[in-house]
C-alpha positions as CSV (number, residue, x, y, z in Angstrom):
1,X,-18.4,5.7,-16.9
2,X,-19.1,4.5,-20.4
3,X,-19.7,0.9,-21.1
4,X,-16.6,0.8,-23.2
5,X,-14.3,2.1,-20.4
6,X,-16.0,-0.4,-17.9
7,X,-14.7,-3.2,-20.1
8,X,-11.1,-2.0,-19.6
9,X,-11.2,-2.4,-15.8
10,X,-8.6,-4.9,-14.6
11,X,-11.2,-6.9,-12.6
12,X,-14.4,-8.7,-13.6
13,X,-16.3,-7.1,-10.6
14,X,-17.4,-3.5,-11.0
15,X,-16.2,-1.2,-8.1
16,X,-19.8,-0.7,-6.8
17,X,-20.3,-4.5,-6.8
18,X,-17.1,-5.0,-4.9
19,X,-18.0,-2.3,-2.4
20,X,-21.4,-3.9,-1.8
21,X,-19.9,-7.3,-1.2
22,X,-17.2,-5.8,1.0
23,X,-19.8,-4.1,3.2
24,X,-21.6,-7.4,3.7
25,X,-18.4,-9.3,4.5
26,X,-16.8,-9.7,8.0
27,X,-13.2,-10.7,8.7
28,X,-13.8,-13.2,11.5
29,X,-10.2,-14.2,12.3
30,X,-6.6,-13.6,11.4
31,X,-4.2,-16.3,12.6
32,X,-0.4,-16.8,12.1
33,X,-0.4,-20.5,11.1
34,X,3.2,-21.0,9.9
35,X,6.3,-19.0,10.7
36,X,9.9,-19.9,9.7
37,X,13.0,-17.9,10.4
38,X,16.5,-18.8,9.0
39,X,19.6,-16.8,9.8
40,X,22.2,-17.7,7.3
41,X,25.0,-15.2,8.1
42,X,26.3,-14.8,11.7
43,X,27.8,-11.4,10.9
44,X,24.5,-10.1,9.8
45,X,25.1,-6.4,10.2
46,X,28.3,-6.6,8.1
47,X,26.6,-8.6,5.4
48,X,24.5,-5.6,4.2
49,X,20.8,-5.6,3.5
50,X,19.0,-5.9,0.2
51,X,15.4,-6.8,0.8
52,X,13.2,-8.9,-1.5
53,X,9.6,-9.7,-0.5
54,X,7.6,-12.4,-2.2
55,X,3.8,-12.8,-1.9
56,X,1.5,-15.8,-2.4
57,X,-2.3,-16.0,-1.7
58,X,-4.7,-18.9,-2.0
59,X,-8.5,-18.5,-1.6
60,X,-10.8,-21.2,-0.6
61,X,-14.6,-20.5,-0.8
62,X,-16.1,-23.0,1.7
63,X,-19.7,-22.1,1.0
64,X,-21.7,-19.2,-0.3
65,X,-21.2,-17.3,3.0
66,X,-17.8,-18.5,4.3
67,X,-14.3,-18.3,2.8
68,X,-10.7,-18.4,3.8
69,X,-7.4,-17.0,2.5
70,X,-4.0,-18.5,3.1
71,X,-1.6,-15.6,2.6
72,X,2.2,-16.1,2.7
73,X,4.9,-13.5,2.7
74,X,8.5,-14.5,2.2
75,X,11.2,-12.0,3.1
76,X,14.7,-12.7,1.7
77,X,17.6,-10.5,2.9
78,X,20.7,-10.6,0.7
79,X,24.2,-9.2,1.2
80,X,24.7,-5.9,-0.6
81,X,28.1,-6.8,-2.0
82,X,28.0,-10.5,-2.9
83,X,24.2,-11.2,-3.2
84,X,24.4,-14.0,-0.7
85,X,21.2,-14.8,1.2
86,X,21.7,-13.8,4.8
87,X,18.2,-14.1,6.3
88,X,14.9,-15.6,5.3
89,X,11.5,-15.1,7.1
90,X,8.4,-16.8,5.9
91,X,5.0,-16.3,7.5
92,X,1.6,-17.7,6.5
93,X,-1.6,-16.2,7.8
94,X,-5.1,-17.6,7.7
95,X,-8.0,-15.2,7.2
96,X,-11.5,-16.4,7.8
97,X,-14.5,-14.5,6.3
98,X,-18.2,-14.7,6.6
99,X,-20.8,-12.8,4.5
100,X,-24.5,-12.1,4.2
101,X,-24.0,-12.2,0.5
102,X,-22.6,-14.9,-1.8
103,X,-18.8,-14.7,-2.0
104,X,-17.1,-15.4,-5.3
105,X,-13.6,-15.7,-6.8
106,X,-14.2,-12.4,-8.6
107,X,-14.6,-10.7,-5.2
108,X,-11.4,-12.3,-3.9
109,X,-9.5,-11.3,-7.0
110,X,-10.2,-7.7,-6.2
111,X,-9.8,-8.2,-2.4
112,X,-6.4,-9.8,-2.8
113,X,-5.2,-6.9,-5.0
114,X,-6.9,-4.0,-3.2
115,X,-7.5,-4.7,0.5
116,X,-5.6,-7.8,1.6
117,X,-2.1,-6.2,2.0
118,X,-3.4,-3.3,4.1
119,X,-4.9,-5.8,6.4
120,X,-2.0,-8.2,6.9
121,X,1.1,-6.0,6.2
122,X,1.2,-4.5,9.8
123,X,1.2,-8.0,11.3
124,X,4.1,-9.1,9.0
125,X,6.1,-5.9,9.7
126,X,5.8,-6.5,13.5
127,X,6.7,-10.2,13.1
128,X,9.9,-9.3,11.1
129,X,11.0,-6.7,13.6
130,X,10.4,-9.0,16.6
131,X,12.0,-12.0,14.9
132,X,15.2,-10.2,14.1
133,X,15.5,-8.8,17.6
134,X,15.1,-12.3,19.0
135,X,17.9,-13.5,16.7
136,X,20.2,-11.0,18.5
137,X,20.8,-9.0,15.3
138,X,19.7,-5.4,14.8
139,X,15.9,-5.3,14.4
140,X,14.9,-5.0,10.8
141,X,12.1,-2.7,10.1
142,X,10.6,-3.3,6.7
143,X,9.0,-0.3,5.0
144,X,5.4,0.8,5.2
145,X,3.3,-0.7,2.5
146,X,3.1,1.5,-0.6
147,X,2.7,-1.2,-3.2
148,X,4.0,-4.7,-3.9
């Protein structure tokens, strides 16, 4: 790769630097720390389903070798015909990392865009399916992750 094309990469960290840091980093813990479900339409199946998923992540580097991410997904389900919100599910996960190398914001910029969703998305899919089943409405299965 030429020096000129390296400058066009979307991230400050080069792929080989990211891979080296990722190899030295361990995901110590994933915890669901906040979960909120709100059913806004009692006739949910008749309301239709248009899904909108919002994402928010906040990184905290605790020290050179430890860091956390607070990652929130918000699922809004709206009626097909009138656009009225029928269901809202919000889940915040805490991810705790340790590393034998110095962790940086540049590393987490790449991690959040490349690796984070593949780690957390299965947990959120399962939470949505179980939550809707417990609401006594048809279980909602959100799609496999392709891109957000």
